[in-house]
Structures are given as structure tokens and as C-alpha cells.
C-alpha positions as CSV (number, residue, x, y, z in Angstrom):
1,M,0.4,0.1,-0.1
2,H,1.4,3.4,-0.6
3,V,1.1,6.0,1.4
4,R,0.9,9.7,-0.1
5,N,2.9,12.5,1.3
6,H,0.9,16.1,2.0
7,V,2.1,19.6,2.6
8,V,-0.7,21.2,5.4
9,Y,-0.6,25.1,4.6
10,S,-2.5,27.5,6.5
11,T,-4.2,30.5,5.0
12,P,-3.2,31.8,2.2
13,D,-1.6,35.4,4.2
14,C,0.5,33.1,5.8
15,D,3.7,31.5,5.2
16,W,3.2,28.9,7.4
17,G,3.0,24.9,6.3
18,C,3.9,21.9,7.5
19,Y,5.2,18.9,5.8
20,L,3.3,15.4,6.7
21,P,5.0,12.0,5.4
22,D,1.9,9.9,6.5
23,L,-1.9,10.8,8.1
24,S,-0.6,8.8,11.5
25,E,-2.3,10.4,14.8
26,D,1.1,11.6,16.0
27,R,1.9,12.9,13.7
28,L,-1.7,14.9,13.0
29,N,-1.9,15.6,16.5
30,E,2.7,17.2,15.8
31,C,1.5,19.1,12.9
32,C,-1.5,21.0,14.7
33,A,0.3,21.7,17.4
34,D,2.5,23.7,15.4
35,F,0.2,25.8,13.8
36,R,-0.9,27.2,17.3
37,W,2.4,27.4,17.9
38,H,2.7,29.6,15.4
39,C,-0.6,31.7,15.7
40,I,0.8,32.4,19.3
41,G,4.1,33.5,17.3
42,K,3.5,35.5,15.2
43,H,-1.0,36.4,14.8
44,G,-1.2,37.4,18.2
45,L,-3.0,34.2,19.9
46,N,-3.6,34.2,23.1
47,P,-1.3,31.2,25.4
48,E,-4.3,31.2,27.3
49,D,-7.2,31.1,24.8
50,M,-8.7,27.7,25.4
51,E,-11.5,28.3,23.2
52,A,-9.3,28.3,20.7
53,Y,-8.9,25.3,18.4
54,V,-6.7,24.0,15.1
55,R,-8.9,22.7,12.6
56,L,-7.5,20.4,10.5
57,D,-9.7,20.1,7.2
58,L,-8.5,16.9,5.0
59,V,-10.0,16.5,1.6
60,E,-7.9,20.6,0.9
61,Y,-5.4,20.1,3.0
62,T,-5.7,22.9,5.2
63,L,-5.8,23.7,9.0
64,T,-8.2,26.9,9.9
65,L,-7.2,28.2,14.0
66,M,-10.9,29.2,14.6
67,K,-12.4,31.4,18.0
């Protein structure tokens, strides 16, 4: 069985991206956590904001920060 490699991006106005060599649960969780830390550092997301979450769309291969 062949597993396709993927690159996940956020919005077009952001340069963040994440390479996914596989779609394992650990790697997906890692990718979402990296994106959240990116949003904290680059976009002013409050680290204490537990209502904001990351939405992973595996159809479009994008991440979106939801509030």
C-alpha cells in the first residue's frame, strides 16, 4: 500500500506550512500543535485562549484557527 505525502498550509496570507510524511494520529496532532504555536508567536493568539482551536481539513489539506 502506498501512502501519499502531504503538505498542509494555513491561509494564503500566511507562510506557515507543515510536511506530513504520513497521516498517523501522532503526526497530525504534532502538526496541529505546531500550527497553534505559530499562531501564538506570529499572529498574537493568547496562549491561555482555550476556546480557540485548530481545524484540520484533510480534503483541502489546510489548517484553520477557529475562535
